[in-house]
N, C-alpha and C positions, 0 to 999 in steps of 0.2 A: 445312328450316331457315327460321327466322323472321328476317328482316332487322330491323335497328334502325331505328325511326321517328326519323329526324334532325329532323323538324319538332316532335317532342315537347318540351314545355317543361321538364319534369323527368324524371329517370330513375327508374323503378320500382325499389323496394328493399323488401326485408323480410329482417331479420336473424334468424338462428337464435336461439332463446330456450330455454335449458335450465334446469330447476329443479335446479340442481346445488349439492349440499352442500359445505360447507368440507371439505377433504381429511381433517381430523382426524375429522370425523363419518363418514367413509367407512372409517376404520380398523377392522380386526378382529384381535384377539389372535392372534398366531402366523402370520398370513398373511405371505408373503414374496414379493418380486419376484426377489431374487437371493440365492443362498446362497454366500457367499465361502468358499473352502476354508480349512481350519486350516493353519498353518504346518507344513512338513514337519520331521521330527525333526532333520535335519542343520542346518536353518536355525535351529531353537530352540537348538540346542547352541552356535551362533556368536553370535546376537544376543538370545537369550532369548525370552520370550513377548510382549515389547513393552509390557508393563504393569508389571512388577515393578520395572523400573529407574526408573520415574517417581517423583519425590518425592510423599510423602503428600498434600502440600497442594494438588496439582493433579489428584489422582485423584477421580473422581466417586464419590459414595456409592451412587448408583443410576444405571441406564442412562437416557439421555435419552428423554423421551416423545415419540418420533417416530411418525408414522402408519405403521401396518403394513398393507401393500396390495400386491396382486399386480401384475406388469407390465402385464397387459392392462388392469386397472382403472385404474391410474395414467395410462397413455397415453389411455384413453378420457376421463378426467377433464380433462386438459389440452387435448386436442383440442377438447372441448366449450367450455372457457373461451375457447380461441383464436377459435372461431366467434362469440363474444360481443364481440369486440374490433375497433375501428377502428384503422387505422394507415396510415402513408404508402404502403405497398405494396398497400393495398386500396382506399382511397378518395382523393378530391381533398383533399389536406392543405393548406388554406390559413389556417385559424383561427390564428394565431401561429406561422407556419411554422418559424422556427428554435427557438422555445421548445418546440414539441412535436417535429417532426422534419422537416427537409427531406430531399431524396433523398440517400442514401448509396450510392454505386456498389458493387454487389454483389461486384465483384472485391476491394474493400477489406475486405468482410466475410470473403472466403475467405482473404485474407492474414492477417487477425487470428486465424483459426481453424486455421492450420497448426500441426502438432505443435511446431514449433520455438517458437511463441509460447504455445500453450496449456499446454505443460509447462515453461515457464520457471519458475524458483524465484528469488525475490528474493535469497537468500543464496548463490547460485551464485558461484564465483570469477569475477573480472572477466574472466579470460582465455577463459572459456567463453561469454561473452555480448557479445563485441565488437560483433556485428551490431546488436542492439537499442540498445546504448549509443551506437552512431554514429548511429542513427535519432533518438534523443533529442537528442543534441548538435546534429545538423543542423536538427531542428525547432526548437530554440532559436535557431539562426542565422537561420532564416526569420522567426520570430516578431520578432526584433531588427529585421530589415529592414523588416517590415510596420509596426512601431510606432515605431522610432527609439530603443527602449530598448537597454540594454547587457547585460542577462542575464535569463534567465527560469528559473523554477522550475515543475515540472509536478505537484508534491505536492498542491496543494489539490484536493479531490474534486468541485468544482463552483463555480459562480459565487458563491453565498453564502459558502462557506468561502474563496474567493479574496478576497472583500471583508474577511472577518475576518483573513485574512493580511495584507492591505494595512493594515488598522487595527493589527494587531500590529507591523508594520514602522514605522508612524508613531510608535507608542508607544515602540518601541526606539531610533529615531533621536532623539526628544526627550530620553529618558533619558540617552543617550549625550552630548548636548549640554548636560546639566544642567538641563533645562527641563521635565522629565517631569510634575512636579507643577503647574507654572503652566499648562501648555498642556492644557486639559481640555475643549475645545470642538471638535466636528466640524460643519461646514456641509455641508448637502446641499439638493437641491430637491425639491420635493413630487412631481414627475413622474418623478424618478429611480426606480430600482427600489427597493422598501421595504427590501430588505436593506442598501442604502447607508446607511440609518439604524439599522436593527436590529443589524447586526453590531458597529459601534462602540459602540452603546448597551450590548451585553452586556459589552463591556470596561470599561464604566463612564463613557464619554464623554457629556457633555451634548450633545444634538442640536439644532442650529438648522436650521430648515426655511425655504427660500426659496420663496415663492409666485411665480407668473408674473405678468407685467404683462398689459396688455389684449390683447397679440398672442401670448401664450403663451411668450414668452421669460423666463428667469429674471429677475427684477427687480433691475436693476444698483443702483439706489438703496437698496433694502433690503439687498442684498449688502454695499454699502459700509458700512452701519451695523452689520452683523454681524461683519465681519472686525475682529480686534484682536490684541493680543499674547497672548491666551488661545487663539487659533485654532491647533489641532494640525494640521487638514488640511481640505481641500475635496474631498469625494467626489461625483462627479457622473457621470451618463450623458448623452451628447451624440451623436445626438439622444436627447431623453427619450422616455419611453414613449407620448408623444403622436405621435411622428414628426417633431416640430419641432426643427430644428437650430439651436443658438445660435452664430451667426456671430461674436459678440463674446467668445467663450470665452477668448481670450488676455488680454483685460482683466481677466477674473475671476482667471485663474491668476497673472497678474503682480501684482495686488493682494494676493493671499495670500502670494506670496513676499516682497513688500515688508515684511509683518509677521512674516516667519520661518516661516511654515506650509508644509506640503507639499500637493501636489495629486495626486489619485488618480482616474484615469479608469476608469469602469465601461464596458467595451467588450464586455459580454455579447453584444450584438447589433451587431456591426461589419459586418454583411453588405452594407450600402449604402455602406460607406466604404473597402473595400479598394482600395488604390492610389489613393485620392482624398485622404484626409487621414491624419496620423499623430499619435500622442499627443505625441511629442517637440516638434513644431512648434507644437502647440497649449499648450505650456507645462507639461505634466504630468511629475511626477517618477516616477510608476509608473502601470500600467495592468494590466488582465487581459482576457483572451479566454476565451470558453468553446469549447474544442475540439469539444465535442458539439453546438454549435449552428452558429456561423459557419463552422467548418471541417469540417462534414458528419458527424462521427461521431454515431451515433444517441444520443439523451438516455438511452435505456434505462430509462424509468419512474423518473427520479431518480438514476440511476447504473448502471453506472460511467460516470464523466464526468471532465472535467479542467478545472479553472479556472486557466489558465496565467497566472501573475503575472510581470510584467516590471518591472525597475527600471533607473534610471540608475546610472552607475558609483559614485557616492558612496553609494548605498544597497545595493550588492552585499553588503557586509559583514555585513548583517543578514538576508540570505536564509536559509530553512530548508536544512539539510543532509539528504542529500548533493546536490551538483550534479555534473553530468557534465563532465569536462574532457578535452582532447585534447593530448598532448605532442609531436604530430608523427609518433608511430609507433603508439601505442595509446591507447584510450579508458579512462578510469578514474574512480572515484567520489571526489569530494572532500568529505571529512567535516569537515576543519579549517577552519572558517569563524569568524573571530575573535569577532564579536559576533552570531552566529546567533540568531534568535528560537527555534530548537529546531525539531523536526519539528511539522508541522501534520497529518501523517498518516504511515503507514509507507512507507519506501523512497523511490522517485522518482516515484510516481504509477501510473497505469494504462498500462502500456506498449502494450496492445492499442489503447487510444483514441489514444495518441500516434501509433502506426503508421498508423491510419486517416487522421488528420489529415495526416501526412507524405505518404502516398500521394496524397491529395486535392491538396495544394499542388504536389507534383511533377508530377502529371498536367496541371495547369492552367497552371503557370508564372506569371510576373508579368503577362503580358497576360491570361491567363485569369482570374486573381483580379480584375483591373480589370473584365473583362467580366461577372463574377459581380456586381459592385457595379452596373454599369450596368443590367443585366437586372433585377436585384432592385428598383431604383428605378423603372425603366420599367413593370414589372409592378404595383408598388404604385400608381403614379399613374394607370395606365389603370384600375385597379380603382377608384381614388379618383374619377376622373371619372365613371364609370359610376354608381357609388353615389350621388353627389351629385345625380343626375337623378331619384332617387325622392323623392316628397313627404315621406315620413316620416323621412328621413335627413338629418343635418347633421353638421358637423365644427367644433368650437370652435377659435378662434384662426386667425391668418394667412390670413384670408379671400382667396381667389383665388390663393394660393401653393401650390406643391407640397410634399408631405411628402417624407421620406427613405424608409426601408424599411418603415414601417408607419404606420397612422392610428388614433388612438382616436376613433371616431365617437361621436355621441350619438343615441339613438333617443327623445329626450324628446318630440318632436312626435308621433311615432307612438303613444307611450304615452298621451299626453293625449287623442288623438283616438279611440283604439281601446281602451285599457285593457290593451293587450298590452306587456309589458316585455321587456327583453333576455333574461332568463332563460326566458321563454316561447318566444322565438325559438330559443334554443339547444336546447331540448327538441324543438321541431318540426323542426329541421334534422336531428336524429338519424333522423328518419323517412324521410330520403332518403340516409342513409349519409354524412352531412356532418359534419365537426367544426367547431364554432363556439366560439371562445375564451370561457371564462367567467370567467377571473381578470383583473380590470381595476384592481386596487388601486393607488392609492387612489380611492375612489368620489367624487372631486371633480366629474367630469363626469357628469351625470345620464344613467341608462340607457345605460351605455357599451358599445360594440361594438369590440373591438380586433382588427384583421385584419393579417396580414403574409404576402403570398404568397411572398416570396423569389424566387430565380431559377429554382426547380424547375419551377413549372407552365408549360405552353404557354399561348398565347392561348385555344385550345379549352378547356383545363382551367379557365382563369379564367372564360370565358364560361359553362361548365357550372355552375360554382359561383354565378356571378352570376345565372343564370336560376333557380337553386334558391332563393337568397336572396331575390330580388325576388318570386318566387312566394309565398314565406312572408310577406313584407311585404304583399302584395296580400291574402293570406288574413286577415291582421290586420284589414283594412278590411272585408272581405267575409264572412268566416267565423270571427269571433274565438273562438267556442266550440270550434271544431275544434282551434285552437292550444291553448287552455286545457286541453284533455283530453289533449294530446300527452304523451309519444310514443305512437303506435299501432303502429308496425312495427319498433321498436327494443327491444333488451334494457334500455335505460336506463329507470329508473323515476323517479317523483317522489319526492324525498327529504323527510322531515320533518326540517327544520333546527332544530327548537326546541331541541335538546340540544347544538348545536355549541359553545356556550359553557359547557357543564357537563362538565368532564373526568371526573367521576365515571361518566358515562354512556359514556364512550369505552372501546373495547377494540381496541387496534391490533395485538395479538397473541392467539393462542389461549391462551396462558398467563394473560395479564391478563384474558381474558374468563372463564376457569374461576375465577380468584381472586374476581372481582367477582360471578359467578354464586353462588359458595359463600356469600358475605357476605350474599346476598339470602335 
């Protein structure tokens, strides 16, 4: 047995790499994995053939073009793909921990996969789903306590749709007040999540962006000039994506309220704030949490997810229906909401995700949630202190002060001195089985590197990640060509990004690929 060399600076790694086709290319006409039996005659006599009763308008003219492939080959296909994937259960997951995935207890995964959960149907009678309705209702109660809000909906399918939901609530509120046409401006900050601007822009709002002052806080003088009787809402993340927390946020929200606007809190990453601050005390009228980030349910490659939106009592009448109510004896779905904005997606959200978040909260309790925040902040600032010792790394704003749950660093000095940029570092980190966050929008900080360890990793995990990262930084100075040629041991390849702004060259589904291929 070979013992681990604990003096080794970095871990040896080489990922499996398969020349694996798209599953549609593996398809063979007539090949089957499962042959479902035809309905027995007695069943057909009672319910028919299952097709004849369908209205003509919803019947397919031809069978769907699905891949035809045997069980063995489809299993082999997906196992190979899984070997080419990094994830929180395989590697030290530090590069934007909550946005990718922090640790989700496996017992919660088992809970969500029980037949009682996987075989739920959203149209079941309420009397048959009292258990999950209770979970949803109680998760709402916990969200209220954590935020200070008065009611939550779990319908939005993620953070960006939660922001869209908040923008829709803002719109409905001002229409109800008779000011819908006049209030056409939304204010946000440049380092809030880009969706805080994009979602209300989709709804037709004019977006006013506030840039930071010299210390990285939203410029209050610029903010004062932006707020007016045309302000519909202020939508902001705090801390912003730089990790800088605006301690004057109540001055911002009070000013917006003075002019009749609403304040919306983007709490997608509330990881460092649990039990420390609440949206209500900061002056916000609504907020949202990502259950698939802060509350541990896995992100799942963009879904399923839950952007839980909470509002104060005055705004409850606008929430999407249904909500879950409790009359003291039974749980029920409340569809009659007088001024509801309507559904933002079907039913009440993804119950499996809500169950995972509920289980996580219940296992930790109030003190545990507070401990999560403390450890997340401690881990981040331990890492911050270590990284700032490297000559090629810096962090813009609030010099000498700690950040909250993440930091947006800059590798500008390293790039100027070596020619190696942040995307080169990302590709080289893959050679060690490490994830390095590549989305740092907007790119106002040059050569950005955004890292968020969360509470998940131990000190040993962070030290291992830091050894690897500093090893790569040192390589930039000593062997830059090695980094420029990376990756060497990973499945990741160097992308030709020249067509990223040309939609005609995209094909995000097999069907769209075939259509575009035919046109050529």
